[in-house]
C-alpha positions in Angstrom: 92.5 117.3 102.3 96.2 118.5 102.5 97.1 114.7 102.1 94.9 114.3 98.9 96.4 117.4 97.4 99.9 116.2 98.1 99.6 112.7 96.9 97.7 114.2 93.8 100.4 116.7 93.0 103.2 114.3 93.2 101.5 111.8 91.1 100.4 114.2 88.4 103.9 115.8 88.2 105.5 112.3 87.9 103.1 111.5 85.1 103.9 114.6 83.3 107.8 114.4 83.7 108.2 110.9 82.8 107.4 111.3 79.0 110.0 114.1 79.0 112.7 111.9 80.6 111.8 109.2 78.2 112.5 111.4 75.3 115.7 112.7 76.7 116.9 108.9 77.5 116.1 107.9 74.1 117.8 110.8 72.4 121.0 110.3 74.3 120.9 106.5 74.3 120.4 106.1 78.2 118.6 102.9 77.9 118.7 99.6 79.6 119.8 97.0 77.0 118.9 93.2 77.2 121.5 91.0 78.4 121.8 87.5 80.3 120.5 89.0 83.6 117.6 91.0 82.1 114.0 89.9 81.8 113.2 92.4 79.0 114.0 91.8 75.3 114.2 95.4 74.0 116.0 98.7 75.2 114.1 100.6 77.8 114.6 104.2 78.8 116.4 104.5 82.2 115.8 108.1 83.2 112.6 107.6 85.3 114.5 108.2 88.5 115.0 111.8 87.5 111.3 112.3 87.1 110.5 110.8 90.4 113.2 113.1 92.0 111.9 116.4 90.5 108.2 115.4 91.3 108.9 114.7 94.8 111.1 117.6 95.6 108.6 120.1 93.9 106.0 118.7 95.8 107.7 118.4 99.1 108.7 122.2 99.0 105.2 123.1 97.9 103.7 121.5 101.0 106.6 121.5 103.5 108.7 124.5 102.5 112.4 124.6 103.3 112.8 122.4 106.4 115.7 120.1 107.7 113.8 117.2 106.3 113.0 118.7 102.9 116.7 120.0 102.5 118.1 116.5 103.6 115.9 114.7 101.1 116.8 117.3 98.3 120.5 117.4 98.9 121.1 113.5 99.5 118.7 112.7 96.7 120.4 115.1 94.2 123.8 113.3 94.9 122.2 109.9 94.5 120.4 110.8 91.3 123.5 112.2 89.7 125.6 109.1 90.5 122.9 107.0 89.5 122.4 108.6 86.2 126.1 108.2 85.4 125.9 104.6 86.3 122.8 104.2 84.2 124.7 106.0 81.2 127.7 103.9 81.8 125.5 100.7 81.6 123.8 101.9 78.5 127.1 102.0 76.8 127.8 98.4 77.9 130.3 99.4 80.6 130.3 98.6 84.2 130.4 101.6 86.4 133.2 101.1 89.2 131.8 100.0 92.3 133.9 101.8 94.7 132.9 105.4 93.6 129.3 104.3 94.1 130.1 102.9 97.7 131.9 106.2 98.7 129.0 108.3 97.3 126.5 106.2 99.2 128.5 106.3 102.4 128.8 109.9 102.1 125.0 110.5 101.4 124.4 108.3 104.3 125.8 110.9 106.6 123.8 113.8 105.3 120.8 113.2 107.6 123.2 113.8 110.6 124.1 117.1 109.3 120.3 118.1 109.4 119.9 116.8 112.8 118.0 113.6 111.7 119.3 110.6 113.3 118.1 107.7 115.7 118.0 109.1 119.3 116.9 106.3 121.5 114.0 104.2 122.7 111.2 104.7 125.3 110.4 102.2 127.8 106.5 101.6 127.5 106.2 100.4 131.2 107.3 103.9 132.6 107.7 106.1 129.6 111.3 106.8 130.5 113.4 107.6 127.3 116.8 105.9 126.9 119.0 108.1 124.7 121.6 106.5 122.7 125.1 107.8 122.8 126.1 110.3 120.0 128.4 107.7 118.2 125.8 105.1 118.3 123.2 107.5 116.9 125.6 108.2 114.1 126.6 104.7 113.2 123.0 103.4 113.4 121.8 106.2 111.2 124.5 105.6 108.5 124.1 101.9 108.5 120.3 102.1 108.0 120.6 104.8 105.3 123.2 103.0 103.4 121.4 99.6 103.9 118.1 101.0 102.4 119.8 102.8 99.5 121.2 99.4 98.3 118.1 97.3 99.4 115.6 99.2 97.2 118.3 99.1 94.4 118.5 95.3 94.7 114.7 94.5 94.3 114.4 96.8 91.1 114.6 93.9 88.8 111.1 93.3 87.6 108.7 95.8 86.1 106.9 97.6 88.7 108.4 95.7 91.8 110.4 98.5 93.2 107.9 101.2 92.7 104.9 99.1 93.8 106.8 98.1 97.2 108.0 101.7 97.9 104.3 102.9 97.4 103.4 100.2 100.0 106.3 101.2 102.3 105.6 104.9 102.1 101.8 104.5 102.7 102.8 102.4 105.8 105.2 105.1 107.0 102.1 107.6 106.2 99.8 105.7 108.5 102.5 105.2 111.2 103.2 109.1 111.1 99.3 109.7 111.4 99.0 107.3 114.5 102.0 109.0 116.2 100.8 112.6 115.4 103.7 113.6 113.0 101.9 115.5 110.3 105.0 116.7 108.6 106.4 113.2 108.2 102.9 112.1 107.0 102.8 114.5 104.2 106.3 113.6 103.1 105.6 110.1 103.0 102.5 110.3 101.1 104.2 112.4 98.5 106.6 109.7 98.0 103.7 107.3 97.6 101.9 109.5 95.1 105.0 109.8 93.0 105.5 106.0 92.8 101.8 105.5 91.9 102.3 107.9 89.1 105.3 106.2 87.9 103.8 102.7 88.1 101.5 103.9 85.2 104.5 103.7 83.1 106.6 101.1 85.0 104.1 98.3 85.5 104.4 95.3 83.0 105.2 95.8 80.1 107.3 98.7 81.4 107.9 101.8 79.0 110.6 103.3 81.4 112.7 102.1 84.2 113.7 104.2 87.3 117.3 103.0 87.0 119.9 103.2 89.8 119.0 107.0 90.1 115.4 106.3 91.1 115.9 103.3 93.3 118.6 104.6 95.5 116.7 107.9 95.8 113.7 106.2 96.8 115.7 103.8 99.3 117.5 107.0 100.8 114.2 109.0 101.2 112.3 106.2 102.8 115.3 105.5 105.2 115.3 109.2 106.2 111.4 109.3 106.6 111.6 106.3 108.8 114.4 107.8 111.1 112.7 111.1 111.4 109.3 109.5 112.1 108.7 105.8 112.9 112.2 105.6 114.8 111.4 108.6 116.9 110.7 107.9 120.5 110.0 104.2 119.6 109.7 101.6 122.3 111.5 98.4 122.3 108.7 96.8 120.5 107.7 99.3 118.1 111.2 99.9 116.9 110.3 97.0 114.8 107.5 99.0 112.9 110.0 100.6 110.2 111.8 97.3 109.8 108.5 95.6 109.0 107.3 98.6 106.8 110.4 97.9 104.6 110.5 94.2 105.3 110.3 92.9 101.8 113.6 94.7 100.5 115.3 93.8 103.9 114.4 90.1 103.7 115.2 89.9 100.0 118.7 91.3 100.6 119.4 89.0 103.5 118.5 86.0 101.4 120.5 87.1 98.5 123.6 87.9 100.6 123.3 84.4 102.3 123.1 82.7 98.9 126.1 84.7 97.5 128.0 83.7 100.6 127.2 80.2 100.3 128.1 80.0 96.5 131.4 81.9 97.1 130.3 84.9 95.0 131.2 88.6 95.8 128.6 90.3 97.7 128.4 93.2 95.3 128.4 91.3 92.1 125.0 91.1 90.1 123.4 87.8 89.7 119.9 86.1 89.4 119.5 84.9 93.1 116.9 87.5 94.0 113.5 86.4 95.0 111.8 87.6 92.1 114.2 85.6 89.9 113.6 82.5 91.8 109.7 82.9 91.4 110.0 83.4 87.7 112.2 80.3 87.4 109.4 78.4 89.1 107.3 79.4 86.3 105.4 82.5 87.5 105.1 85.4 85.0 106.2 88.9 85.7 102.8 90.1 86.7 102.3 87.0 89.0 105.7 87.5 90.6 105.2 91.2 91.2 101.6 90.6 92.4 102.9 87.8 94.9 105.7 90.2 96.1 103.3 93.0 96.5 101.1 90.7 98.7 104.1 89.9 100.9 105.0 93.4 101.2 101.3 94.3 102.1 101.3 91.6 104.8 104.7 93.2 106.3 102.9 96.5 106.1 99.7 95.4 108.0 101.8 93.7 110.5 103.8 96.9 111.3 100.6 98.9 111.6 98.9 96.4 113.8 102.0 96.2 116.0 102.1 100.1 116.3 98.4 100.2 117.2 98.5 97.3 119.8 101.4 99.1 121.5 99.9 102.6 121.2 
């Protein structure tokens, strides 16, 4: 019952906050304007990320209270939403927000889980149950790289109506099931709250989208899913089940790898925006937005099922 209440509250709060953010975005001109990279042909409000953040944090506090996990998500998420809104506002004015301030903030935020005791701690040998603890420096570096990567990876796939929010829904549900299997009730509640917020947001974000989550929302979701995975699926993982969180977030990881390889092959900067993402390729092949998103949902769902199957088989 707790899980149903949690997912319901986060979804309802998102549904209620999104129209508020739409009005604010339109009033102050914080909209995504069409250009050569964009698929839409009219300005779309960009402050959906703020609605997602508020709904998630209120629900997490309501069900989890003030814990190291909730504070970690609250503090890191707030910084990402702020820099994301600045980036979105800059783009709305036709200006490119400098890349280095974002990189510095993303790296800084990636260290926040360490301050709250959330980090990769080692792996368990399934043969004898012996736990191999990682050195402190390895814990820190691994955690920072994972969080920094997910912040950017979810942002990268946010290029088609409903894609990022739908994929994050599937990833959070996978982390929820993983937490239940591992007996991590607090992680499960947090994961399902993120999923509920994404479901509520999809009502407005599926094609034709009436609002975008923008960098603020995509980076917040990437950060939160990364933290949940570290505090949940990665905890006491075996050499095999350490693949579970990688598969749960397999689609954004795979898409990022493909894009980076394509950028290297074409000699483009790794940080420069382009139309080399998988969803762009599918649409060039003739798929509509809905068909493209549906196909990528299917791939994400297959990754999720594989991760759960792997965990069950090794459990």
